[in-house]
Each structure stands twice: as C-alpha cells, then as structure tokens.
N, C-alpha and C positions, 0 to 999 in steps of 0.2 A: 504494500500500500504506500509506504514511504517513497519507494522508487518511482511509482506511478505519479505521485504528486510532484516530485522533483522534475520528472520528465515533462509534465504539463507546464510547470512554471518556466522551464527553460524554453519550451516551444513558444510560449506567450511572450517572453521577454526578448526573443530573437527578432531583430528587425528584418524586413524583407530585403534580400540582396538587391542592390542597384537602385533602391528608392531612398530618398532622404528621410530622416525621421520626421514624424509629424510635429509641427511646432506646438509649444504649450499654449494654452489659452490664457488670456489676460482679463481680469475684471477691471472695468473702468466705470467712471461716473462722468456723465456729460456735465459741462459747466452749469447748465440750467438745473440739473439734478443736485449739484453742490449748493446752488442758491436755495433751492427748495428745502434742503436739509437744514440750512441756517435759520429757517423760519420756525423751527421747533422751539417754542418759547418756554414750555414747561419741562423740558429735559427728558421726556419719555422716549426719545428716539423715534418718534412718530410725528408726522405733520398732518394736521387736519385741514379741511377747507377753510375754516375760520382763521387758523394760523397762517395759511397761505395768503389769504386776502389782507390780513393785517401786515404781513411782511412785505408784500408787494406795495402796499400803501406807504409804508415807512421808507422803502428804497426810492419810490417815485418822489415823495415829498422832499427827501434829502437832495435830490437832483433838481427839482423845480424851485430853484432859489428865487426866481422872480415871482413866484406864486401865480403863474399865468394859467395853470391847469393843463399845460401840455409841454411836451419836449420836442424840439426840432431834431433832425437826424443826427446832428453833431452832438447835441446834449444826450441823445439816446446812446450814441457810441461811447460817450463818457460814462453813462450809466452801465453799459455792458462791460467796459474795462474795469470799472470799480467793483461791480457785483458778480460778473461772470468770469473775470480774469483776462478778457481780451476784447478789443473793440469789434472783432469780427465773429465772436461766438454767437451761436443761435440762442434765442430767436433774433432774427434780423429785423431792422426797422421796417423793411418792406412787408414782412410777414405780420408784423404787429400793427402797422398803420392800415387798419381795415377799410377806412373810407378814402385812402390815398390823397389826403390833404397835406402831406409832408409834415404833419404834427402827430405826436403820439400822446393820447390822453391816458389818464389813470384807468378808465374803463377799458380801453383797448389793450393796455398792458395786463390788466386783470384777466381779460378774456383769453389772451394768448397764453399766459401762464396757467390758467385753468385748463386749457387744452393739453399742455404738457403734463400737468398733474393727473388728468384723466388717463393719459397714455401710460404714465408710470404706475398708476393704481391698478395693478393686474387683477387683484381679487375683487375689485369694485366695492370696497367697503368704505369709501370716502376718506381713507387715511392712507398716507404713503409712508412705508417703512424704509429703513436703510437698504434692506435686501431688495426691495422693489426698485430702488434707484440704481442698482448695479446692472451693468450690461456685460455679458461675457462675449469676448471677441477673440478670434484667433490672431496671433501675432502676425503682423505684416512682414516681419523679417524672419528669415530662416534662423534656426538655432545654430547652424554651422555655416556662417557667411563665407568661409573660404572655399566651399564646394559650389560647383556650378549647378544649375537646376536638375541635371540628370543624376546628381549625387556622387559622381566619379571625379576623382582628382585628375587633372591634366598633368602629363609629364612635361617637365621643362627641358627644352633642348639645351645641350651644352655647347657653347661656342667659345 
C-alpha cells in the first residue's frame, strides 16, 4: 500500500516533458475593491451598502473643495489618484459621468460604485467581505522566464 501511494505521488508531481510548468495563481484586489474595503467603519471586515454610501460621500466631499456639487474630469482624476492609487484606475470619468456633461456628481459616483459593489457581492447579501473583493488570476509571467514558450532551452553557439 505504501509503495502504491509513493508511486501515485511521484506520477502526480512529475511535470509533462516538453511543457513549461503551469504558473501559480495570484490573488489581487482591484483599486476600487481596496477603496470599498476602506469604507468598513465598524471594523467587522464587512462593508454594507450604508457604509459604502457614507464612504463615497466622504471621499467626494473631500475633493469638492469649492462645494459646487460636482467634479470636473481633472478633479475626478485627482480623486482617483488619492483614493484608488492612480489617476487612470477604474472607474473612469467616462464610465461615471452618466449624462456626459463633463461633470461628475455625488449621485453619479454613488451609482457607479454601487454597481461595483453589486458585482463584488457574489452571494447577494448586500454586504461585501474581504474574500469577495479578491480576484484570482493566473500570473502573466512564466515562472521560468529564461525558457522560451516551448519550455526547451536553446543551445548557445560557441564562437
């Protein structure tokens, strides 16, 4: 029995000849997911719709320094850089500006982030957990970058 289990383990662990090993998966959080996680005000590692709305309002009001009730695209890029980490992170101003007037209102930002919240809320319980914010992706880079796509090393010519 022991020999059989060792043989099975060796067969499973042996990579297929000629094929590169499968790259490991990576868990990532989108910038908007990180933002949503920061809206957890009671520290229970869960974000409710009420916490989302309050958090979006806080971030919008912090950037609407002129108290005009809207942000232009440059101010929205400043918002994205501050709260998402990059001016080009999603959601984009074009996605958020629902009426295409080149201004983003609190209602438009609330609606856009509510859409992301709904996408993350996989079990549809109106609460987003840290696990729901994770996305599992295969690595774009191979684990053995020195090998060509066929997995075989090229011989160098000696000159």
